[in-house]
C-alpha positions, 0 to 999 in steps of 0.5 A: 651324625652331622656332616661339618666341614666335610667330615661326619661327627657323632653327637656325644655328651662331651662335658669336661676337658677333651684332653683328659678323656681316657676312652676314645671310639674309632670314627671316620675323619675323611673319605674320598672316592675316585673312578676307574675304567674297566682296565683299572685306570683312574679318571684324571684331571687335565693336569694328570692328577687323579680326579677325586670326589666327595659324597654326602653319604654317611660312611661312618659305619665302616669304622664299626668293629675296628679296634686299636690294632687295626689303626696305623697313625698317619704320620708313621705311614710316611716315615 
């Protein structure tokens, strides 16, 4: 795994045209963290937005065991 532009990428032999691929594995694109106090209140920035954090820890294992049925396309969540 390699972190590139803030995202973890698994090295694969990907010869050929990606648009013609028939099988896809489920991978992690982006993970952010936030902090909460004992009451569950998020740590905030000065403007009132939630303070978000990144990490260099490889969290790609959270996708292990997931199936297509576990996924909801991001665009469809907000429609």
